[in-house]
PDB file as gemmi writes it, atoms N, CA and C in Angstrom:
CRYST1    1.000    1.000    1.000  90.00  90.00  90.00 P 1                      
ATOM      1  N   MET A   1      15.171 -34.091   3.796  1.00  0.00           N  
ATOM      2  CA  MET A   1      14.427 -33.087   4.524  1.00  0.00           C  
ATOM      3  C   MET A   1      13.498 -33.808   5.504  1.00  0.00           C  
ATOM      4  N   ASN A   2      13.472 -33.366   6.752  1.00  0.00           N  
ATOM      5  CA  ASN A   2      12.596 -34.036   7.705  1.00  0.00           C  
ATOM      6  C   ASN A   2      11.150 -33.561   7.529  1.00  0.00           C  
ATOM      7  N   ASP A   3      10.257 -34.193   8.244  1.00  0.00           N  
ATOM      8  CA  ASP A   3       8.828 -33.910   8.073  1.00  0.00           C  
ATOM      9  C   ASP A   3       8.464 -32.467   8.416  1.00  0.00           C  
ATOM     10  N   LEU A   4       9.046 -31.934   9.479  1.00  0.00           N  
ATOM     11  CA  LEU A   4       8.741 -30.567   9.889  1.00  0.00           C  
ATOM     12  C   LEU A   4       9.198 -29.563   8.834  1.00  0.00           C  
ATOM     13  N   GLN A   5      10.377 -29.762   8.287  1.00  0.00           N  
ATOM     14  CA  GLN A   5      10.859 -28.879   7.228  1.00  0.00           C  
ATOM     15  C   GLN A   5       9.992 -28.981   5.984  1.00  0.00           C  
ATOM     16  N   SER A   6       9.547 -30.171   5.693  1.00  0.00           N  
ATOM     17  CA  SER A   6       8.681 -30.388   4.534  1.00  0.00           C  
ATOM     18  C   SER A   6       7.346 -29.676   4.716  1.00  0.00           C  
ATOM     19  N   VAL A   7       6.785 -29.766   5.909  1.00  0.00           N  
ATOM     20  CA  VAL A   7       5.512 -29.088   6.193  1.00  0.00           C  
ATOM     21  C   VAL A   7       5.691 -27.574   6.088  1.00  0.00           C  
ATOM     22  N   HIS A   8       6.771 -27.065   6.660  1.00  0.00           N  
ATOM     23  CA  HIS A   8       7.037 -25.619   6.567  1.00  0.00           C  
ATOM     24  C   HIS A   8       7.176 -25.179   5.116  1.00  0.00           C  
ATOM     25  N   ALA A   9       7.905 -25.946   4.330  1.00  0.00           N  
ATOM     26  CA  ALA A   9       8.094 -25.594   2.923  1.00  0.00           C  
ATOM     27  C   ALA A   9       6.765 -25.586   2.172  1.00  0.00           C  
ATOM     28  N   GLN A  10       5.922 -26.568   2.448  1.00  0.00           N  
ATOM     29  CA  GLN A  10       4.603 -26.613   1.801  1.00  0.00           C  
ATOM     30  C   GLN A  10       3.733 -25.439   2.217  1.00  0.00           C  
ATOM     31  N   GLU A  11       3.760 -25.100   3.491  1.00  0.00           N  
ATOM     32  CA  GLU A  11       2.943 -23.990   3.988  1.00  0.00           C  
ATOM     33  C   GLU A  11       3.454 -22.649   3.443  1.00  0.00           C  
ATOM     34  N   TYR A  12       4.772 -22.482   3.404  1.00  0.00           N  
ATOM     35  CA  TYR A  12       5.331 -21.267   2.811  1.00  0.00           C  
ATOM     36  C   TYR A  12       4.923 -21.157   1.346  1.00  0.00           C  
ATOM     37  N   ALA A  13       4.933 -22.266   0.631  1.00  0.00           N  
ATOM     38  CA  ALA A  13       4.542 -22.259  -0.781  1.00  0.00           C  
ATOM     39  C   ALA A  13       3.078 -21.850  -0.931  1.00  0.00           C  
ATOM     40  N   LYS A  14       2.215 -22.355  -0.047  1.00  0.00           N  
ATOM     41  CA  LYS A  14       0.795 -21.985  -0.091  1.00  0.00           C  
ATOM     42  C   LYS A  14       0.615 -20.481   0.156  1.00  0.00           C  
ATOM     43  N   VAL A  15       1.253 -19.997   1.201  1.00  0.00           N  
ATOM     44  CA  VAL A  15       1.128 -18.572   1.546  1.00  0.00           C  
ATOM     45  C   VAL A  15       1.686 -17.706   0.419  1.00  0.00           C  
ATOM     46  N   TYR A  16       2.822 -18.110  -0.126  1.00  0.00           N  
ATOM     47  CA  TYR A  16       3.431 -17.365  -1.235  1.00  0.00           C  
ATOM     48  C   TYR A  16       2.461 -17.279  -2.413  1.00  0.00           C  
ATOM     49  N   ASP A  17       1.848 -18.390  -2.768  1.00  0.00           N  
ATOM     50  CA  ASP A  17       0.876 -18.396  -3.865  1.00  0.00           C  
ATOM     51  C   ASP A  17      -0.331 -17.506  -3.544  1.00  0.00           C  
ATOM     52  N   GLU A  18      -0.783 -17.546  -2.293  1.00  0.00           N  
ATOM     53  CA  GLU A  18      -1.915 -16.713  -1.887  1.00  0.00           C  
ATOM     54  C   GLU A  18      -1.553 -15.227  -1.960  1.00  0.00           C  
ATOM     55  N   LEU A  19      -0.334 -14.897  -1.544  1.00  0.00           N  
ATOM     56  CA  LEU A  19       0.108 -13.506  -1.620  1.00  0.00           C  
ATOM     57  C   LEU A  19       0.169 -13.031  -3.066  1.00  0.00           C  
ATOM     58  N   LEU A  20       0.705 -13.864  -3.956  1.00  0.00           N  
ATOM     59  CA  LEU A  20       0.760 -13.485  -5.367  1.00  0.00           C  
ATOM     60  C   LEU A  20      -0.647 -13.310  -5.938  1.00  0.00           C  
ATOM     61  N   GLY A  21      -1.563 -14.193  -5.536  1.00  0.00           N  
ATOM     62  CA  GLY A  21      -2.951 -14.076  -5.980  1.00  0.00           C  
ATOM     63  C   GLY A  21      -3.611 -12.809  -5.468  1.00  0.00           C  
ATOM     64  N   ALA A  22      -3.387 -12.492  -4.195  1.00  0.00           N  
ATOM     65  CA  ALA A  22      -3.955 -11.277  -3.606  1.00  0.00           C  
ATOM     66  C   ALA A  22      -3.387 -10.032  -4.279  1.00  0.00           C  
ATOM     67  N   ALA A  23      -2.089 -10.038  -4.560  1.00  0.00           N  
ATOM     68  CA  ALA A  23      -1.466  -8.893  -5.242  1.00  0.00           C  
ATOM     69  C   ALA A  23      -2.070  -8.707  -6.637  1.00  0.00           C  
ATOM     70  N   ALA A  24      -2.312  -9.805  -7.338  1.00  0.00           N  
ATOM     71  CA  ALA A  24      -2.918  -9.718  -8.676  1.00  0.00           C  
ATOM     72  C   ALA A  24      -4.346  -9.182  -8.600  1.00  0.00           C  
ATOM     73  N   GLN A  25      -5.115  -9.626  -7.606  1.00  0.00           N  
ATOM     74  CA  GLN A  25      -6.477  -9.127  -7.437  1.00  0.00           C  
ATOM     75  C   GLN A  25      -6.483  -7.635  -7.119  1.00  0.00           C  
ATOM     76  N   LEU A  26      -5.608  -7.225  -6.230  1.00  0.00           N  
ATOM     77  CA  LEU A  26      -5.524  -5.812  -5.871  1.00  0.00           C  
ATOM     78  C   LEU A  26      -5.089  -4.965  -7.062  1.00  0.00           C  
ATOM     79  N   ASP A  27      -4.187  -5.502  -7.872  1.00  0.00           N  
ATOM     80  CA  ASP A  27      -3.755  -4.785  -9.072  1.00  0.00           C  
ATOM     81  C   ASP A  27      -4.942  -4.555  -9.998  1.00  0.00           C  
ATOM     82  N   MET A  28      -5.804  -5.546 -10.116  1.00  0.00           N  
ATOM     83  CA  MET A  28      -6.994  -5.404 -10.957  1.00  0.00           C  
ATOM     84  C   MET A  28      -7.969  -4.394 -10.345  1.00  0.00           C  
ATOM     85  N   LEU A  29      -8.163  -4.466  -9.031  1.00  0.00           N  
ATOM     86  CA  LEU A  29      -9.136  -3.602  -8.360  1.00  0.00           C  
ATOM     87  C   LEU A  29      -8.713  -2.141  -8.290  1.00  0.00           C  
ATOM     88  N   ARG A  30      -7.433  -1.883  -8.347  1.00  0.00           N  
ATOM     89  CA  ARG A  30      -6.966  -0.506  -8.153  1.00  0.00           C  
ATOM     90  C   ARG A  30      -7.246   0.394  -9.339  1.00  0.00           C  
ATOM     91  N   HIS A  31      -7.498  -0.183 -10.502  1.00  0.00           N  
ATOM     92  CA  HIS A  31      -7.759   0.619 -11.698  1.00  0.00           C  
ATOM     93  C   HIS A  31      -9.214   1.085 -11.706  1.00  0.00           C  
ATOM     94  N   LEU A  32      -9.396   2.384 -11.767  1.00  0.00           N  
ATOM     95  CA  LEU A  32     -10.727   2.979 -11.768  1.00  0.00           C  
ATOM     96  C   LEU A  32     -11.065   3.520 -13.144  1.00  0.00           C  
ATOM     97  N   GLU A  33     -12.313   3.892 -13.298  1.00  0.00           N  
ATOM     98  CA  GLU A  33     -12.725   4.499 -14.560  1.00  0.00           C  
ATOM     99  C   GLU A  33     -11.926   5.779 -14.796  1.00  0.00           C  
ATOM    100  N   GLY A  34     -11.723   6.085 -16.041  1.00  0.00           N  
ATOM    101  CA  GLY A  34     -11.024   7.317 -16.387  1.00  0.00           C  
ATOM    102  C   GLY A  34      -9.518   7.240 -16.245  1.00  0.00           C  
ATOM    103  N   GLY A  35      -8.974   6.046 -16.039  1.00  0.00           N  
ATOM    104  CA  GLY A  35      -7.527   5.901 -15.967  1.00  0.00           C  
ATOM    105  C   GLY A  35      -6.919   6.229 -14.619  1.00  0.00           C  
ATOM    106  N   SER A  36      -7.724   6.549 -13.616  1.00  0.00           N  
ATOM    107  CA  SER A  36      -7.159   6.844 -12.301  1.00  0.00           C  
ATOM    108  C   SER A  36      -7.022   5.540 -11.500  1.00  0.00           C  
ATOM    109  N   VAL A  37      -6.329   5.634 -10.387  1.00  0.00           N  
ATOM    110  CA  VAL A  37      -6.128   4.451  -9.548  1.00  0.00           C  
ATOM    111  C   VAL A  37      -6.606   4.728  -8.129  1.00  0.00           C  
ATOM    112  N   ASP A  38      -7.063   3.670  -7.481  1.00  0.00           N  
ATOM    113  CA  ASP A  38      -7.517   3.754  -6.095  1.00  0.00           C  
ATOM    114  C   ASP A  38      -6.301   3.647  -5.181  1.00  0.00           C  
ATOM    115  N   ALA A  39      -6.099   4.635  -4.359  1.00  0.00           N  
ATOM    116  CA  ALA A  39      -4.913   4.674  -3.501  1.00  0.00           C  
ATOM    117  C   ALA A  39      -4.922   3.549  -2.465  1.00  0.00           C  
ATOM    118  N   HIS A  40      -6.093   3.184  -1.946  1.00  0.00           N  
ATOM    119  CA  HIS A  40      -6.159   2.136  -0.930  1.00  0.00           C  
ATOM    120  C   HIS A  40      -5.738   0.785  -1.510  1.00  0.00           C  
ATOM    121  N   ALA A  41      -6.294   0.436  -2.657  1.00  0.00           N  
ATOM    122  CA  ALA A  41      -5.944  -0.845  -3.283  1.00  0.00           C  
ATOM    123  C   ALA A  41      -4.482  -0.855  -3.715  1.00  0.00           C  
ATOM    124  N   THR A  42      -3.979   0.285  -4.171  1.00  0.00           N  
ATOM    125  CA  THR A  42      -2.587   0.355  -4.606  1.00  0.00           C  
ATOM    126  C   THR A  42      -1.634   0.198  -3.423  1.00  0.00           C  
ATOM    127  N   ALA A  43      -1.944   0.848  -2.306  1.00  0.00           N  
ATOM    128  CA  ALA A  43      -1.111   0.704  -1.109  1.00  0.00           C  
ATOM    129  C   ALA A  43      -1.107  -0.747  -0.638  1.00  0.00           C  
ATOM    130  N   ALA A  44      -2.270  -1.360  -0.624  1.00  0.00           N  
ATOM    131  CA  ALA A  44      -2.363  -2.757  -0.200  1.00  0.00           C  
ATOM    132  C   ALA A  44      -1.614  -3.672  -1.165  1.00  0.00           C  
ATOM    133  N   MET A  45      -1.723  -3.401  -2.475  1.00  0.00           N  
ATOM    134  CA  MET A  45      -1.028  -4.219  -3.463  1.00  0.00           C  
ATOM    135  C   MET A  45       0.483  -4.178  -3.234  1.00  0.00           C  
ATOM    136  N   HIS A  46       1.029  -2.985  -3.038  1.00  0.00           N  
ATOM    137  CA  HIS A  46       2.475  -2.878  -2.827  1.00  0.00           C  
ATOM    138  C   HIS A  46       2.892  -3.554  -1.517  1.00  0.00           C  
ATOM    139  N   ALA A  47       2.055  -3.462  -0.489  1.00  0.00           N  
ATOM    140  CA  ALA A  47       2.372  -4.122   0.778  1.00  0.00           C  
ATOM    141  C   ALA A  47       2.368  -5.644   0.616  1.00  0.00           C  
ATOM    142  N   VAL A  48       1.406  -6.166  -0.127  1.00  0.00           N  
ATOM    143  CA  VAL A  48       1.333  -7.611  -0.348  1.00  0.00           C  
ATOM    144  C   VAL A  48       2.503  -8.069  -1.223  1.00  0.00           C  
ATOM    145  N   ARG A  49       2.842  -7.273  -2.225  1.00  0.00           N  
ATOM    146  CA  ARG A  49       4.012  -7.613  -3.052  1.00  0.00           C  
ATOM    147  C   ARG A  49       5.285  -7.622  -2.212  1.00  0.00           C  
ATOM    148  N   PHE A  50       5.393  -6.689  -1.284  1.00  0.00           N  
ATOM    149  CA  PHE A  50       6.543  -6.665  -0.380  1.00  0.00           C  
ATOM    150  C   PHE A  50       6.579  -7.946   0.451  1.00  0.00           C  
ATOM    151  N   ALA A  51       5.422  -8.349   0.986  1.00  0.00           N  
ATOM    152  CA  ALA A  51       5.358  -9.575   1.785  1.00  0.00           C  
ATOM    153  C   ALA A  51       5.766 -10.790   0.951  1.00  0.00           C  
ATOM    154  N   ALA A  52       5.294 -10.862  -0.284  1.00  0.00           N  
ATOM    155  CA  ALA A  52       5.657 -11.986  -1.157  1.00  0.00           C  
ATOM    156  C   ALA A  52       7.155 -11.985  -1.445  1.00  0.00           C  
ATOM    157  N   THR A  53       7.718 -10.812  -1.649  1.00  0.00           N  
ATOM    158  CA  THR A  53       9.152 -10.694  -1.926  1.00  0.00           C  
ATOM    159  C   THR A  53       9.980 -11.166  -0.736  1.00  0.00           C  
ATOM    160  N   ILE A  54       9.543 -10.821   0.461  1.00  0.00           N  
ATOM    161  CA  ILE A  54      10.258 -11.241   1.667  1.00  0.00           C  
ATOM    162  C   ILE A  54      10.145 -12.752   1.862  1.00  0.00           C  
ATOM    163  N   LEU A  55       8.985 -13.323   1.537  1.00  0.00           N  
ATOM    164  CA  LEU A  55       8.769 -14.753   1.738  1.00  0.00           C  
ATOM    165  C   LEU A  55       9.410 -15.610   0.644  1.00  0.00           C  
ATOM    166  N   TRP A  56       9.558 -15.082  -0.542  1.00  0.00           N  
ATOM    167  CA  TRP A  56      10.027 -15.847  -1.700  1.00  0.00           C  
ATOM    168  C   TRP A  56      11.287 -16.685  -1.456  1.00  0.00           C  
ATOM    169  N   PRO A  57      12.341 -16.147  -0.808  1.00  0.00           N  
ATOM    170  CA  PRO A  57      13.549 -16.967  -0.629  1.00  0.00           C  
ATOM    171  C   PRO A  57      13.328 -18.221   0.224  1.00  0.00           C  
ATOM    172  N   THR A  58      12.266 -18.251   1.004  1.00  0.00           N  
ATOM    173  CA  THR A  58      12.013 -19.410   1.869  1.00  0.00           C  
ATOM    174  C   THR A  58      11.248 -20.522   1.156  1.00  0.00           C  
ATOM    175  N   VAL A  59      10.790 -20.250  -0.062  1.00  0.00           N  
ATOM    176  CA  VAL A  59       9.987 -21.233  -0.802  1.00  0.00           C  
ATOM    177  C   VAL A  59      10.898 -21.940  -1.804  1.00  0.00           C  
ATOM    178  N   PRO A  60      11.184 -23.215  -1.567  1.00  0.00           N  
ATOM    179  CA  PRO A  60      12.100 -23.923  -2.464  1.00  0.00           C  
ATOM    180  C   PRO A  60      11.498 -24.128  -3.855  1.00  0.00           C  
ATOM    181  N   ASN A  61      12.378 -24.112  -4.850  1.00  0.00           N  
ATOM    182  CA  ASN A  61      12.006 -24.400  -6.237  1.00  0.00           C  
ATOM    183  C   ASN A  61      10.884 -23.507  -6.762  1.00  0.00           C  
ATOM    184  N   THR A  62      10.934 -22.229  -6.404  1.00  0.00           N  
ATOM    185  CA  THR A  62       9.911 -21.288  -6.844  1.00  0.00           C  
ATOM    186  C   THR A  62      10.576 -20.132  -7.561  1.00  0.00           C  
ATOM    187  N   SER A  63       9.972 -19.745  -8.657  1.00  0.00           N  
ATOM    188  CA  SER A  63      10.527 -18.603  -9.394  1.00  0.00           C  
ATOM    189  C   SER A  63      10.178 -17.314  -8.655  1.00  0.00           C  
ATOM    190  N   PRO A  64      10.945 -16.258  -8.892  1.00  0.00           N  
ATOM    191  CA  PRO A  64      10.665 -14.980  -8.221  1.00  0.00           C  
ATOM    192  C   PRO A  64       9.316 -14.422  -8.664  1.00  0.00           C  
ATOM    193  N   PRO A  65       8.802 -13.467  -7.912  1.00  0.00           N  
ATOM    194  CA  PRO A  65       7.525 -12.863  -8.292  1.00  0.00           C  
ATOM    195  C   PRO A  65       7.601 -12.286  -9.704  1.00  0.00           C  
ATOM    196  N   GLY A  66       6.478 -12.162 -10.335  1.00  0.00           N  
ATOM    197  CA  GLY A  66       6.433 -11.685 -11.714  1.00  0.00           C  
ATOM    198  C   GLY A  66       6.442 -10.178 -11.833  1.00  0.00           C  
ATOM    199  N   TYR A  67       7.035  -9.499 -10.919  1.00  0.00           N  
ATOM    200  CA  TYR A  67       7.152  -8.040 -10.942  1.00  0.00           C  
ATOM    201  C   TYR A  67       8.511  -7.693 -10.365  1.00  0.00           C  
ATOM    202  N   GLY A  68       8.916  -6.440 -10.536  1.00  0.00           N  
ATOM    203  CA  GLY A  68      10.175  -6.019  -9.933  1.00  0.00           C  
ATOM    204  C   GLY A  68      10.110  -6.269  -8.439  1.00  0.00           C  
ATOM    205  N   HIS A  69      11.039  -7.006  -7.904  1.00  0.00           N  
ATOM    206  CA  HIS A  69      10.944  -7.407  -6.509  1.00  0.00           C  
ATOM    207  C   HIS A  69      12.082  -6.877  -5.641  1.00  0.00           C  
ATOM    208  N   ASP A  70      12.491  -5.666  -5.921  1.00  0.00           N  
ATOM    209  CA  ASP A  70      13.447  -5.004  -5.035  1.00  0.00           C  
ATOM    210  C   ASP A  70      12.681  -4.604  -3.767  1.00  0.00           C  
ATOM    211  N   SER A  71      12.999  -5.231  -2.648  1.00  0.00           N  
ATOM    212  CA  SER A  71      12.210  -5.030  -1.428  1.00  0.00           C  
ATOM    213  C   SER A  71      12.236  -3.588  -0.939  1.00  0.00           C  
ATOM    214  N   GLU A  72      13.359  -2.905  -1.062  1.00  0.00           N  
ATOM    215  CA  GLU A  72      13.423  -1.506  -0.625  1.00  0.00           C  
ATOM    216  C   GLU A  72      12.474  -0.636  -1.449  1.00  0.00           C  
ATOM    217  N   ARG A  73      12.473  -0.866  -2.758  1.00  0.00           N  
ATOM    218  CA  ARG A  73      11.583  -0.097  -3.646  1.00  0.00           C  
ATOM    219  C   ARG A  73      10.118  -0.383  -3.323  1.00  0.00           C  
ATOM    220  N   LEU A  74       9.766  -1.652  -3.111  1.00  0.00           N  
ATOM    221  CA  LEU A  74       8.387  -1.998  -2.788  1.00  0.00           C  
ATOM    222  C   LEU A  74       7.952  -1.391  -1.464  1.00  0.00           C  
ATOM    223  N   LEU A  75       8.848  -1.379  -0.502  1.00  0.00           N  
ATOM    224  CA  LEU A  75       8.527  -0.780   0.789  1.00  0.00           C  
ATOM    225  C   LEU A  75       8.285   0.716   0.645  1.00  0.00           C  
ATOM    226  N   GLN A  76       9.092   1.388  -0.174  1.00  0.00           N  
ATOM    227  CA  GLN A  76       8.900   2.818  -0.406  1.00  0.00           C  
ATOM    228  C   GLN A  76       7.589   3.089  -1.138  1.00  0.00           C  
ATOM    229  N   LEU A  77       7.271   2.257  -2.133  1.00  0.00           N  
ATOM    230  CA  LEU A  77       6.000   2.418  -2.851  1.00  0.00           C  
ATOM    231  C   LEU A  77       4.813   2.236  -1.909  1.00  0.00           C  
ATOM    232  N   ALA A  78       4.877   1.227  -1.050  1.00  0.00           N  
ATOM    233  CA  ALA A  78       3.800   1.002  -0.089  1.00  0.00           C  
ATOM    234  C   ALA A  78       3.638   2.212   0.827  1.00  0.00           C  
ATOM    235  N   ALA A  79       4.745   2.777   1.279  1.00  0.00           N  
ATOM    236  CA  ALA A  79       4.684   3.948   2.157  1.00  0.00           C  
ATOM    237  C   ALA A  79       4.090   5.154   1.429  1.00  0.00           C  
ATOM    238  N   ASN A  80       4.504   5.377   0.189  1.00  0.00           N  
ATOM    239  CA  ASN A  80       3.977   6.510  -0.578  1.00  0.00           C  
ATOM    240  C   ASN A  80       2.476   6.383  -0.801  1.00  0.00           C  
ATOM    241  N   TRP A  81       2.048   5.196  -1.206  1.00  0.00           N  
ATOM    242  CA  TRP A  81       0.626   4.996  -1.480  1.00  0.00           C  
ATOM    243  C   TRP A  81      -0.185   4.979  -0.199  1.00  0.00           C  
ATOM    244  N   ARG A  82       0.406   4.565   0.909  1.00  0.00           N  
ATOM    245  CA  ARG A  82      -0.281   4.632   2.208  1.00  0.00           C  
ATOM    246  C   ARG A  82      -0.607   6.078   2.523  1.00  0.00           C  
ATOM    247  N   GLU A  83       0.365   6.959   2.309  1.00  0.00           N  
ATOM    248  CA  GLU A  83       0.118   8.377   2.557  1.00  0.00           C  
ATOM    249  C   GLU A  83      -0.988   8.906   1.654  1.00  0.00           C  
ATOM    250  N   ALA A  84      -1.009   8.470   0.406  1.00  0.00           N  
ATOM    251  CA  ALA A  84      -2.058   8.899  -0.514  1.00  0.00           C  
ATOM    252  C   ALA A  84      -3.417   8.383  -0.051  1.00  0.00           C  
ATOM    253  N   ALA A  85      -3.471   7.121   0.358  1.00  0.00           N  
ATOM    254  CA  ALA A  85      -4.740   6.538   0.789  1.00  0.00           C  
ATOM    255  C   ALA A  85      -5.268   7.195   2.051  1.00  0.00           C  
ATOM    256  N   LEU A  86      -4.378   7.529   2.958  1.00  0.00           N  
ATOM    257  CA  LEU A  86      -4.778   8.117   4.237  1.00  0.00           C  
ATOM    258  C   LEU A  86      -4.733   9.642   4.236  1.00  0.00           C  
ATOM    259  N   GLU A  87      -4.425  10.210   3.067  1.00  0.00           N  
ATOM    260  CA  GLU A  87      -4.348  11.663   2.891  1.00  0.00           C  
ATOM    261  C   GLU A  87      -3.407  12.295   3.920  1.00  0.00           C  
ATOM    262  N   LEU A  88      -2.181  11.771   3.934  1.00  0.00           N  
ATOM    263  CA  LEU A  88      -1.142  12.267   4.835  1.00  0.00           C  
ATOM    264  C   LEU A  88      -0.043  12.949   4.033  1.00  0.00           C  
ATOM    265  N   GLY A  89       0.782  13.740   4.714  1.00  0.00           N  
ATOM    266  CA  GLY A  89       1.946  14.351   4.075  1.00  0.00           C  
ATOM    267  C   GLY A  89       1.556  15.205   2.889  1.00  0.00           C  
ATOM    268  N   GLU A  90       2.265  15.023   1.786  1.00  0.00           N  
ATOM    269  CA  GLU A  90       2.007  15.849   0.609  1.00  0.00           C  
ATOM    270  C   GLU A  90       0.638  15.571  -0.009  1.00  0.00           C  
ATOM    271  N   PHE A  91      -0.005  14.483   0.407  1.00  0.00           N  
ATOM    272  CA  PHE A  91      -1.323  14.134  -0.127  1.00  0.00           C  
ATOM    273  C   PHE A  91      -2.458  14.657   0.748  1.00  0.00           C  
ATOM    274  N   ALA A  92      -2.120  15.340   1.823  1.00  0.00           N  
ATOM    275  CA  ALA A  92      -3.152  15.873   2.704  1.00  0.00           C  
ATOM    276  C   ALA A  92      -3.947  16.946   1.970  1.00  0.00           C  
ATOM    277  N   PRO A  93      -5.253  16.941   2.164  1.00  0.00           N  
ATOM    278  CA  PRO A  93      -6.056  17.977   1.502  1.00  0.00           C  
ATOM    279  C   PRO A  93      -5.688  19.353   2.038  1.00  0.00           C  
ATOM    280  N   GLU A  94      -5.786  20.324   1.172  1.00  0.00           N  
ATOM    281  CA  GLU A  94      -5.474  21.685   1.607  1.00  0.00           C  
ATOM    282  C   GLU A  94      -6.518  22.134   2.613  1.00  0.00           C  
ATOM    283  N   ARG A  95      -6.043  22.735   3.650  1.00  0.00           N  
ATOM    284  CA  ARG A  95      -6.961  23.270   4.657  1.00  0.00           C  
ATOM    285  C   ARG A  95      -7.469  24.620   4.163  1.00  0.00           C  
ATOM    286  N   PRO A  96      -8.687  24.926   4.503  1.00  0.00           N  
ATOM    287  CA  PRO A  96      -9.197  26.228   4.065  1.00  0.00           C  
ATOM    288  C   PRO A  96      -8.407  27.356   4.728  1.00  0.00           C  
ATOM    289  N   ALA A  97      -8.253  28.422   3.994  1.00  0.00           N  
ATOM    290  CA  ALA A  97      -7.542  29.579   4.536  1.00  0.00           C  
ATOM    291  C   ALA A  97      -8.392  30.212   5.635  1.00  0.00           C  
ATOM    292  N   LEU A  98      -7.731  30.610   6.687  1.00  0.00           N  
ATOM    293  CA  LEU A  98      -8.440  31.279   7.784  1.00  0.00           C  
ATOM    294  C   LEU A  98      -8.451  32.782   7.535  1.00  0.00           C  
ATOM    295  N   ARG A  99      -9.577  33.361   7.762  1.00  0.00           N  
ATOM    296  CA  ARG A  99      -9.688  34.813   7.636  1.00  0.00           C  
ATOM    297  C   ARG A  99      -9.992  35.381   9.003  1.00  0.00           C  
ATOM    298  N   LEU A 100      -9.338  36.469   9.316  1.00  0.00           N  
ATOM    299  CA  LEU A 100      -9.648  37.166  10.556  1.00  0.00           C  
ATOM    300  C   LEU A 100     -10.805  38.113  10.281  1.00  0.00           C  
ATOM    301  N   VAL A 101     -11.806  37.997  11.080  1.00  0.00           N  
ATOM    302  CA  VAL A 101     -12.972  38.858  10.935  1.00  0.00           C  
ATOM    303  C   VAL A 101     -13.059  39.702  12.178  1.00  0.00           C  
ATOM    304  N   SER A 102     -13.129  40.970  11.958  1.00  0.00           N  
ATOM    305  CA  SER A 102     -13.238  41.837  13.133  1.00  0.00           C  
ATOM    306  C   SER A 102     -14.586  42.544  13.093  1.00  0.00           C  
ATOM    307  N   ASP A 103     -15.035  42.890  14.246  1.00  0.00           N  
ATOM    308  CA  ASP A 103     -16.300  43.602  14.350  1.00  0.00           C  
ATOM    309  C   ASP A 103     -16.045  45.072  14.039  1.00  0.00           C  
ATOM    310  N   THR A 104     -16.638  45.542  12.992  1.00  0.00           N  
ATOM    311  CA  THR A 104     -16.403  46.937  12.564  1.00  0.00           C  
ATOM    312  C   THR A 104     -17.474  47.891  13.090  1.00  0.00           C  
ATOM    313  N   THR A 105     -18.427  47.362  13.824  1.00  0.00           N  
ATOM    314  CA  THR A 105     -19.431  48.257  14.371  1.00  0.00           C  
ATOM    315  C   THR A 105     -18.883  48.914  15.627  1.00  0.00           C  
ATOM    316  N   PRO A 106     -19.121  50.198  15.787  1.00  0.00           N  
ATOM    317  CA  PRO A 106     -18.593  50.868  16.979  1.00  0.00           C  
ATOM    318  C   PRO A 106     -19.258  50.359  18.250  1.00  0.00           C  
ATOM    319  N   ALA A 107     -18.480  50.258  19.293  1.00  0.00           N  
ATOM    320  CA  ALA A 107     -19.002  49.832  20.581  1.00  0.00           C  
ATOM    321  C   ALA A 107     -19.891  50.927  21.135  1.00  0.00           C  
ATOM    322  N   GLU A 108     -20.831  50.526  21.987  1.00  0.00           N  
ATOM    323  CA  GLU A 108     -21.733  51.520  22.596  1.00  0.00           C  
ATOM    324  C   GLU A 108     -20.913  52.516  23.405  1.00  0.00           C  
ATOM    325  N   GLY A 109     -21.275  53.734  23.269  1.00  0.00           N  
ATOM    326  CA  GLY A 109     -20.592  54.774  24.004  1.00  0.00           C  
ATOM    327  C   GLY A 109     -19.431  55.381  23.231  1.00  0.00           C  
ATOM    328  N   ASP A 110     -19.143  54.869  22.044  1.00  0.00           N  
ATOM    329  CA  ASP A 110     -18.050  55.450  21.227  1.00  0.00           C  
ATOM    330  C   ASP A 110     -18.580  56.534  20.354  1.00  0.00           C  
TER     331      ASP A 110                                                      
END                                                                             
């Protein structure tokens, strides 16, 4: 392996490790009191896991991520949680119902 390939492999390994670390931190942060989860941290966690999954094949002599690493599934999870975090789609808050109010007082001259 030439020097440039060696440097790339080392840098990919560093980034891969950082991504796995960030995903683990986000996994810890997403758990809230009462058993609920934070949508922002969860969306970010799935996005970082997706990035690690995409980068993994470029890192020589490295085991796969310690979670299910089907990239299509991770991408879908990231998209779903993004909508939850940003309150889009089915996660959008219900809008208040509009009521039509009419003036029931008679106009002058009626």
